C-alpha positions in Angstrom: -1.9 16.1 1.2 1.3 17.7 0.1 3.6 14.9 1.4 2.2 12.3 -1.0 4.3 11.1 -3.9 3.4 12.6 -7.3 1.8 9.5 -8.6 -0.9 9.8 -5.9 -1.6 13.5 -6.8 -2.5 12.8 -10.4 -5.5 11.3 -12.1 -5.9 7.5 -12.0 -6.9 7.2 -15.6 -3.9 4.9 -16.1 -6.0 2.1 -14.6 -7.6 1.4 -18.0 -4.3 -0.1 -19.4 -3.3 -2.1 -16.3 -4.0 -5.8 -15.6 -6.9 -6.6 -13.4 -6.3 -6.3 -9.7 -5.8 -9.5 -7.6 -8.7 -10.4 -5.3 -9.4 -7.7 -2.7 -12.4 -6.6 -0.6 -14.8 -4.0 -2.2 -14.3 -0.5 -0.7 -17.5 -0.9 1.2 -16.2 -4.1 2.8 -12.9 -2.6 4.2 -13.1 -2.9 7.9 -11.2 -0.7 10.3 -10.3 -3.5 12.7 -8.6 -5.4 9.8 -6.8 -2.3 8.6 -5.6 -1.4 12.0 -4.5 -5.0 12.6 -2.3 -5.2 9.5 -0.9 -1.7 10.1 0.1 -2.7 13.7 3.1 -4.4 12.1 5.9 -1.8 11.7 7.2 -3.3 8.5 3.7 -3.2 6.9 3.2 0.4 8.0 6.6 1.2 6.5 5.5 -0.4 3.2 2.4 1.6 3.1 4.3 4.9 4.0 6.9 4.3 1.3 4.2 3.7 -1.3 2.5 6.9 -0.3 5.6 9.1 -0.1 8.2 7.6 -2.4 6.4 6.3 -5.4 7.6 7.8 -8.6 5.9 5.3 -10.8 2.4 4.0 -10.7 3.1 0.8 -8.7 6.0 -1.1 -7.3 7.2 -4.6 -6.9 8.4 -5.9 -3.4 12.1 -5.5 -4.6 11.7 -1.7 -4.9 11.5 -1.3 -1.0 15.0 -2.7 -0.5 14.1 -4.7 2.7 16.6 -7.3 3.8 13.9 -10.0 4.2 13.1 -13.3 2.4 10.8 -12.9 -0.6 8.4 -15.4 1.1 8.1 -13.1 4.1 7.5 -10.0 2.1 4.9 -11.9 0.0 3.0 -12.7 3.2 3.0 -9.0 4.3 1.8 -7.8 1.0 -0.9 -10.4 0.9 -2.1 -9.3 4.4 -2.2 -5.6 3.3 -4.1 -6.5 0.1 -6.6 -8.7 1.9 -7.3 -6.0 4.4 -8.0 -3.6 1.6 -5.0 -1.3 2.3 -3.2 -1.9 -1.0 -4.1 -3.1 -4.6 -1.9 -5.6 -6.3 -1.7 -6.4 -10.0 0.1 -9.3 -11.7 2.5 -8.0 -14.3 4.1 -11.2 -15.8 6.0 -12.8 -12.9 5.9 -9.6 -10.6 3.1 -8.4 -8.4 3.0 -4.7 -8.1 1.4 -2.8 -5.3 -0.3 0.6 -4.8 -2.2 2.0 -1.8 -5.9 2.2 -2.2 -5.8 5.9 -1.3 -9.2 7.0 -2.4 -10.9 3.9 -0.8 -9.1 4.5 2.6 -9.8 8.3 2.5 -13.5 7.7 1.9 -13.8 4.9 4.6 -11.5 6.3 7.2 -10.8 10.1 6.9 -7.5 11.1 8.3 -5.9 7.5 8.4 -3.7 8.3 5.4 -2.4 11.4 7.0 -1.5 9.6 10.1 0.4 7.0 8.0 2.2 9.7 6.1 3.3 11.4 9.3 4.3 8.3 11.1 8.0 7.7 11.9 9.4 4.3 12.8 11.3 3.9 16.0 15.0 4.5 15.8 16.9 1.5 14.5 13.7 -0.4 13.6 14.8 -1.1 10.1 
């Protein structure tokens, strides 16, 4: 996929030096109905699209997105994405950093990531 950010087009050998991920479902336990449910929220869909297309570093904190939302609200959205198996989060000190589980989603649901990358929010949505 040519539209993916460079960090998703390189090897994931960086995982070795990173903190352990927060609790998440195993790849085989990711369920389409849960994924579709969390992605039905336009803010969550925007989060995933931005991670896929705008990430220049390996992973990002919720502040990187620039949303004008309370931190508690964003925390809720990121947790929902993680628990559905869409993103992986790691604790770096006081920050939780997120990354899309690209390989897992591609393996489980071929074509889903391409749909997310090509999605455009409704005008004036954010």
